N, C-alpha and C positions, 0 to 999 in steps of 0.2 A: 515452571515456565517463567521467563522473564521477557517483557517488551520495553524496548527503548525507542522513544520517538527520535529518529535522527533528522527527519524534515517533515514539515506539516502544512508548508505554504501553498496555497492552491494556485494554479495556473502558471505560475512563475515563482521564482525565489523572492522572499521578501527580505526586509532588512534585519529580521531576526531569525530567519529560518530558511534552509533550502526547500525545494519542492519534496514531493512524496517520498518518504523512505522510512520503513519500520524494521527494526531488528528484533527478532525473536530467537531466544535462546533456551535451550534444554538439554541436559546431558552432556554438556561441552559441544553441542551442535549449534551452528548459527545460521540462520536463514534469514534472508531479506525479503520483505513485501515491497516491491517497487524500488526504484534506483533513478529518482527523477532529477531534474535539472540542479545542479549544485550540490547533491547529496553526497558525492563521492569523497569531498573534502571533509565535511562533518563526520562522516562515518568513521574516519580514522582517529576521531576523538574516543570512540567506544570499542573499536576492534581493529586488529591489524588488517591490512589489505588482503593479505593471503590467507587469513584465517576465516573467511567466510566459506560455508559448505554447500549453500544453494541459494538461488535467486528466484522469485516468483514475480512476474510482471502482470499487473491486472489488466492492463490495455497499453496501447502504443502511442498515446498522447505524450509529447515531450516531457511534461512535468512528472511523468511517472516512470520513464524508461531512458532518457536521453544519456545519462551518465554511464550507461552500459558502454558507450563509445570510449570514454575516458578509462574506464575499468579495463577494457581490452588492451590499451596501451600498457598499463600497469602489469597485466599478467603475460603480455607479450614480451616486453623488453625490460621488465624488473630485473633486479641483480641475480636472482637465481632461476631465471626463465631457461627453459619453458616450464611452466607450472601445469599441474594436472587440470584437465578440462573441468570447468565448473559447471554444473547443471543449471540451466536457465529454463524455469517453466513459464511458458509465454504463448499468446495467439500464434497461429501457425505461420503467419507471415513475418514474424518478428526477425528471423535472419535476414531476409532481403531488405526489409525496411529499415533496420539499424545498421546494415552494411551500407546502404544508400546515404543515411544520415552521416555515417563516418566518412564517407567518400571512397569506400573500397569497392573493387569489382565484386561481382556476385560469387566469384571463385578466386581465392579460397574463403573469402568473407570473414566474418568473426567467429567461424567455427574452429578457428585455430586456437581460440582461447576458451570457447564455451560450447557446452554440449546442449543444444536447444531441444526442449522436450515440448511438443505441441500440445497446448491445453484444450480440453473440452470438458463439458460439465460431468462431475464425477469426483471420486476420491483417489488421492495419491498418498503413498507412504513415503515420507521424505525424512530420512533419519528417524528421530524419535517422534516426529510430527506426523499425524494424519491431516492432511488438507484437502478440504472439499470445496471446489470451485463450482460457481453457479452463474449464470448469464444475468447480469443487471441491466438496468434501463438507462442506456447511453447511447449517443448516435454511431458509436463504432463497437466492434466486438469488445465487450468488457466483462471482467469477472469480479465478483465479490468472493472472499475467501473465508471459510470456517476452519480454524486451525486449533487442533486438540493434542495435548500431551500431559500425561501425568494426571488425568482427570480434570484438567482445566481447559477452558475453550476461550480464545479471542476470535472475534469476527471482525473482518475488515470490509467495508463496503466497497472499496475502490471509488470510482466515480459513477454515480447513479442518480436518476430521478426516483420517483416514487416506485417501489419495487416489492411485489409479494416474495420474490425470490430472496431478498435481503432478509425479509422477516424469518423465513425458513432457515437461512444460513445463521442467524443470530438466536435462534430458539435455545432459551436457557443459558446463552453464553455468560461468562464471567465479566467480559468486557466487550462492548461494541465500540469499535473505532470507526465512526461514522462521518462521512463528509457533511460538511454545512457550508456549501459555497455561497449560497444566496441569503440575502436579507429580505425579510418580507417586504413586499411592495405589490401592487397591482401589475398584471401583465406579465409575470415571470413565465419563461418558456418551460413547457412540460417535458418530460423524458430527457433531462440534461443533467440537473443538480439538485439538491435538497437545501431547504432551509433549516435552520436550528429547530424549528417546531416540527417539521417533517421527520428530522433525524430522531426527535424524541418520541414522536408517535411510533416509528418503527421499533425503537427500543422497548417501549411499553407494550405493543402488540407481541413482540418476541419474548418478553419476560426476562430480559437482559439484566445482569447485576450492576453494571456501571456503564455510563455513556461518556465516551471521550469524543469531542467534536474536533474535527480536523479538516484538511484541505481548506484552510482559512485564507481567503483572497486577501492580499495586502491592503486593497482599497476599501474594505469593509471595516467598520468600527467593531471590534471584538465584543465590546459590551452589548451591541444590537444582536449579535449571533446569540449570545447568551440569553438575553431577554426573550428573543422568540424560542428557544429551547424550553425555557421554563413554562411556557404556555403549552407544551406538547403532551402533558398528562403522563410524563414518566415520573415515577416516585422514587427511583434511585439516584445516587450521586450523579451529578452532570459537571463536567469541567472541560475547559479548552486545551487542546494540545498545545505543547510548546517543545521546541527542539531541545533535547537533553533530558526530558522527563523520562523516569523509570518506573515501570509498573511490575512489582514482584507478585506473581499470581500464586505462589506456593502456599 
């Protein structure tokens, strides 16, 4: 299994990265976790637009899903259109919400390009991947994902505050891709995002092998995020996500 960081900027695209998008590949199958603002352009550095086999959206904030709208254009009007419907695993209201963002009527909506599969907590067989979705701690319906293939596991937090469910999803994972949107300071809101320290604490509790900090908000100093993380008690390798980074888990 191979993981490519397409975009890792939190809340909006930054100067060196689009918003959240992660490409997982195994046995020739390509699956995206999130397709946030600006990610569709950077994605084409790593894979052809029509070579993606599935998309999983953790939640429906724009920095995790909005480029589905541009992707609909590519799959509807591309040179060899119509293309086969692309499975999109997402919260149940994704078709209506994303059609509204695009400016389309409810019918036919984006279903002319995508086959939306409503997410609920549980496991899904998607190509060579077993994806387990669990509800995490965020103000909207939001999922963390545990993805396993070939005996290797990547866990993706999505957006979350402190969450026991994330620890379960990351249990023994080879790599935990965990958001670290906040820098430590007094008065941070609960149930919204994690600091680097909290991300490391989740990784330590889960016994993950490697921690990659993502959803890095552009106004934060990345060195501060890392300084927070090294105080979280995680003894494995910790690094900051960057657009274009590749992790080969085989």
